[in-house]
N, C-alpha and C positions, 0 to 999 in steps of 0.2 A: 183467187182467180175463179174458183168454181161458182160460188154464190148461187145465182139463179140459172146458170147455164144448163143445157140439156145433159142428162146422163143416160146413155144408152145401155141396154142390157146386152151383154156379150154372150156369144154362143158357148164358149168353153165351160164345161163343168155343170153349171146349174141347168142349162137347157137339156143336157143329156139325162140328168136326174129326173126332171119333170116329164120328159118324154117317156122315160121308162116306167114312171110310177103313176101316170094318169091316163085315163081313157081318152080316146080321140074325141068323143062327143063332148067331154068336159073342156078340152083344149079349144074346141071350135066355138065355145060360147064367147060372145063379144064382151069386152070390158068397158063398162060405162064410163064415159068421160075421157077415154083415151083415144087420141087421134091416130089413125092408121099411118104407117110409115109412107104409104103411097101418097098421102095428102101433105106430107112434110116436104122440105127442100124446095118449096114453090116460091118463096119470097126472099127478099134480101135479108130479112131478119132471121128466117130459117137458116139460110146459108151461113150467116155470121155465127149464130148459136151453135150450129153443127160443127163449124170449124173450130170454135173455141173449145168444144168438147174434146177435140183431138189433143190439144195442149194439156187438158185435164189428165189424160192418160199418162202423160210424161211425169206426173207427180206420183206415180205408183212406186215410190221409194220404200214405203212400208205398206205391205198389202198382205194381210193374213199371217205374216211372220216377218222376222228381221231379214229382209231381202232388198237389195238395191243394185241397179246397174252400175252405180259408182263403185261399190265394193267388189262386184263381179269383175270389173276391169282393173281395179287397183290391187287387190290382195295377191294375185298371182305374180306380182312384180317383185323386185328386190328392194323396194322402198320401205316396206313396213311388215310387221307381224300382225296377225289378226288380234292377238293379245286378249283383253278382257279379263275375267276373273280366273279362268282356268281353261284347260283344253276341252272341257265339256260346255263352256259358255258359247252358245250359238254355234253348234257343230258344223252347220252348213258353211260358215265363214272359216272355221278352223280347217276344214277339208279343202276349201278353195286355196287357202294360204299354203298348205303343205302339199298340194297336188295329190291328195288322197281322195278327191271327189269322184263320184260315180254318177250314173244316170238318174239316181234318186235324190240328188242334192237339191234342197229346196231353193237355194239361191240361184242355181242354174235354171230351174223351172220358172221361177218368178221373172228372171231376166228375159227368157224366151217368151213367156206369156205377155209381159209388158210390151215387148216389140209388136207382137201380133195383135194384142188388144188395140194398140195405137193404130196399126195398119188397118184393122177392121173399121175404125172410125174414119180414117182418111179415105178409105175406099168408098164410103157412103157419099162423101162430098164429091169425089172424082166422078162417080158413076151417076149420081142423081141430081146434082146441081147443074143447071143449064147455063152456059157461059153467055148470058144475054146482055150483060153490062160489065163495066170495069170492076165493080165490087165483087160480083160473082166470079169473074175471071181470077181476081186476086185470091178469093177463098179456095178455088181449085188449085191455084199455084201454091198456096200455103200447104194444102193437103198433100200435094205431090212432093214438096220439099221435105216435110216431116216423114212421109212414107219412105222416101229415099234415105233419109237419115237412119231410120229404123232398119231398113234392109242393109245398110252399110254396117251397122252394128251386128246384124245377124250373120252376114257373109264373112265378116272379120272374125267373129268368135266361134261360129259353127261350121263355116265352109258352105257346101251345097245345102240350100234350104228350100222349103216349099215357097214358090213364088205365087202369092195369092193377090190378085188384082180385082176380083169381083166379090160379091157377097158369098159367104161360105155357109151353107146349111148343113144340117146333120148328115144328110145323104151324100154330101159332097166330100166329106173329110177324107175318105180313102181314095178319092180320085186324084189327090195331090201327092206327088212324089217329090223327092229332093231335086231341085233344079240346079244344074251345073253353075258354078260360081260365075263363069263368063257370062251366062245369060242373066244372072241376077245383077251383075255389074252393068250390063247393057241396059237393063230397065232403070237402074239408078241414074245412069247418064241421060236416058231419055226423059225421065221425070224432071230432072233438074234443068236440062236444056229447055224444056217446054215451060218450066216455071219462071225462069229468070225474066223474060220480057214482061210478065204480068205482076211482078212483085215491086213494091215501092222501095226506094232507098231508105236506109235507116232513119235519116233526118226527116223524112216525110211522115213518119209514124208519130201519132200524138202520144202524150205522156201516158195515157191510159192504155195504149196499144204497143208499148215498147216490148212486151213479151212476144210479139208476133215475129215470125221470120221475115227477113228482108231480102232484097236482091243479093246483098253481100253474103247472107247466110247460104243461099243456094249455090253461089259461086264458090264459096269456101268448101262446102260439102262435095261439090263436083270436083274441085281440085284435089281434095283428099282421096276421093274414089279413084281418080286417075293416077295419083301418086302411088297408091297401094297396088295398082296393077302394073307399075313400072312404066307408065306412059308419061315420062318426065317432062318433055317439052310441052305437052298439052296441059299438064298439071300446072306448070309455071305460068302459062297463059292465064289460067283462071285465078291463080293467086295474085298475079300482077293486076288483074282487073279490080280485085278487092283493094290492093295496096294503092292503086292509082285513082281510086274513086273519090278520095278526099273525105270519106265517111268515118275513117278510123285513124287513130294515132296510138303509138305506144305510150303507156303510162310510166313515168319514171319510178313509180312506187308499186311494187307487187302488193304491199300491205293495203294500199288504197284500192287496188283492183278488187280485192277480196273483202273489202269493208262494206258496211251498209251503204255508205255514200258512193261506193264504186259500182253498185248494181246498175246494170244497163248503161254503163259509162262509156268512155272513149274507146275501150278495148272490146266492148261487148258485141259479139256477133250472134251468139245464140246462147241463151241461158233459160233455165227452167225456174220459175219463181215459186216461192213459198211465202207464208205470211204468219205474223205473230198476232194478228187481229182477233183470232178466236179466243186467245187467253185461256187455253185449256187448263184444267186441273186434273187431279188424279181420278176424279169421278166421271168426267165427261170426255176424256181423251179417247178417240175412236180406235182403240186397240183392235187389230184384226180388220181394219178398214183403211180408208185413205185420208189421213189427216192433212190439214192445210199447212201445218208446220213441218219443218224438216227435222224429224226426230233423229236422223242419222248423224247430225252434227253433235248432239248430246252423246251419242254412242262413242264419238271419237275424242272427247275431251280427256285430259289427264285423269286417271282413276281417282275419284274424290276420296276414297278410303285412305289414300296415302299422300294426297296432294294438298299443299297450302300455297295459295297464290302469293306472289310478291305484292307489297302494298301499292306499287305503281302500275301493276299490270291489270288488264281487264279479262284475262283468260281464266274462266271459271273451271271448276272440276267437272268431270264427265264420267264415263263408264269404261274408259281405258282401251278402246279398240283402235286399230290402225296406228300402232305404236312404231315410230321410226326405227329403222335398222342403223347400226353404226356405219355400215358401208355408205349409206346415203349421206349421213352427216359428214363423213370424211370427204366425200366427193364435193359437197357444198363448200366445205372449208377450203379445199384445194382450188375451187373455182375463184375464190378470192374476192367476193363481193359481200361486205358485211350486211348491207341493207337486204340483199336477197336472202341471206342466211337468217336474219332476224324475222323476216316475214314468213319463213318456211318451217324452221325447226329450232328448238331450244334444248340445250343440254341441261342436265341436272346441276352441273357446276354453275351454269349461268343463272338458273333459277335460284340457287342458294345465294349467289353473289348479290342478287337483286332483293334478297330478303324473304324469299319463299322457302319452301321445304318439301322434300320427298322422303318418306319414311320406310320404303320397302325396296331395297336394291334388287331383291330376288322376285319381284312381282312377275307374274306369268307374262311372257312375251316382251318384257321390258329390257331394253339395252342401254338405258341412260338418257333417253331423248323424248321430246314431246313435239307433236305435230301442231303447227300454228296456221297453216294456210286456210284450212277449213276449221277454224278454231271455235271453241265454246266461249265466245266473247260476250260480255254483259251488254255490249252495244247492239247485239243482234238478236236479243230476246227481250222479254217483258221486264220492266224495272220493278214491277210489283206483281205478285202472283207466283206461278210455278215456272221458273226459268227453264228447267230441264225439258219441258214439254212444248216450248214455244219459240224455238229458233226459226227465224224467217229467212235464213241464209239461202240464197239461190245457188244452184249448181251452175258453174260456168262451163258449159259444154264446148263451146268454141269461142276462143278469144283471139284478138288480133295478133298477139305475139306468136301463138301457135302457127298462124298462117304465114307470118314472116319467116319463121324457122323452117316450115315446110317448103316455102319458096326457095330458101337457100339450099335445102336438100335436093329439090327437083333440079335446080340449075347445076349443082355439083354433079349429080348423076347423069345429067345430059351433056356434061363436058364443058360447061360454061362457068368456070370458077370465078371469073370477074363479076358476073351477076350474082353468084352465090355469096361472094364476099361482101358485095354491096348490101345484100339482105341481112346477113348475120351481123354485120358491123353496125346496122341500125340498132340492133338490140344492145350491142356493147356500148355504143355511144350514149344511149339513154341511161345506161348504168354507170357511166363515167369510166369505162374501161377502154384500154388501148385497142386499136383495130387489129384484127387478125390479118396475116399475109400468107397463110398456108394455102396449099393447093392439093388437088387429087385426094388420095386416101387420107392424108393427114387432115385436110379440111373436113372431110366427111367425119372423121373421128372427133374433130372439134364441134361439129354440129351435133353429134351423138351426145357428147358431154354437156353441151349447152342445153339441149332438150331435157336431159336427165335432171339438171339442176333447176333451170328456169320453170319447167312444167311439172315439177315434182308434186305428187299427190293430186294430179288432175285427171288420172285415168288413162294415160297414154303409154306409160313405160312398158308394160307387158306387151301391148299390141305392137309397139315399136320394135322391141327385141325380137318378137316372132317374125315380123315382116322383114327385118334386116338379116334374119338367119343367125342371130346371136343368142337366142334364148337358151339353147343347150349349154353354151359356154358360160353364160352369166347366171342362169337359174338352175343348172344341173345339181349343184350342191344343196339346193333347197328342195329337191324332189322332182324337178322337171324331167320328164322322159321324152327324148326326141322321138318323133313319129307318133306321139300320142297327145301331149299337152299343148301342141300348137293350136288345138281346137278344144272346145268344151264338148262334153257328151250331149247328145240329143236326149232330152228328158224322156224317161222310160214310159211315162203316160202316153206320149205321142208316138213313141216307137211301137207301142202295143195298139193304140187306138187307130193310128193312121198307117200302120205297117211301114214306118220309115226305117231305112237302113241306118244302123248306128255308126258313129265315127270310129276310125281305126283304133284297135286295142282297148276299147271299152266293151264290156260284155253286152251282147244284143238284148 
């Protein structure tokens, strides 16, 4: 996706170092051949390139270290163990998994920075592109939608956060304090409400532009923001708009949704794209930078030291992280849908029965199961070359089934179980399962179980448990401390640099 698109220099880190180490007269010298920012954002091409650069920031899943928003959202749940080779393998992930993280955790810092880097680029478009025509209005709407998405991640994971809507210079850093959650949510709603009229429907996007957000994306994020605030009737209205748009349908096969053929498919509302086209090798992979490939998929494959795939399977060996817990496997079995189970998780017994082999029952973090939803499939990497470095698997950040299940939850919480059943039974029907007839708390519990199984390994479980007030009950035995781990720590670098107040029960 990046290719020739603009790459902006971000303020954090390097700017401070340059300012500290160079004289003012040196910094004031013009750079030959470089256009000033004041001269940019003037044409349709400028607006398009600047907007595409925002999407580029969302690919920062590997940036200077093993850090990703996906792992930051997934590992605190009861779905999987960080695993890997040992407890010393990628300690930032081990700490997130075990709730021993602190404000110096590299994964927390990278997630925080990824959000603000992306917001930085979005602010450029919002502030400098003039809405003179439909294309530029669309660019501004895309920027507002992604900005809102990032702020929803920030407010969900960190609570009160600095609300930055303008350019942020070095002299401005300490002017920003943590904005109350309610005000951040208000800005999210404002951005998305303003964006919806200027965004195209998904079907109006060309094949080359399927990575862009659409009207349905903004409505889905708005619905989610309203749901998280307990504004259930309003949330249902947004979800219904998506469901009644005719732009999306449930896919009978989860395996297809997460396959190469399923990218930007019938359930796709928002996904971040990666590519195998670079065909990296061990000599040119951009370690410590931003690769085009999704290296985190390789990180999650069954640890190849001990794994032999079955002859009929395309799941290759990987590096053994995100190893499923027995409790999740049991929940999926109890759910009673074989196709869902096969697309999500595989037991060692099932591997052996299919002709494969696992040789280390005591491998670190291993409980007898392998994750398949974001799998190391040979079909999603290069057929010749270094498979490990070239997975082009997209992250499915919002898909239609998530919206349908949130719609069911919103209606249930609003006291309209008839509409809630109508929504959740759409999922059950597409899976060939009998309709539910439950109501009230029982129906809510059915929704909880359905989300746990159908959306496993998609980065929602921890956030769901926290917002439902169930995290202490479900995650307490895993190290979760009530009153602390509902939020991530504010990275220590920003606590010190910007004088931000730390979250409760983390050292300042």
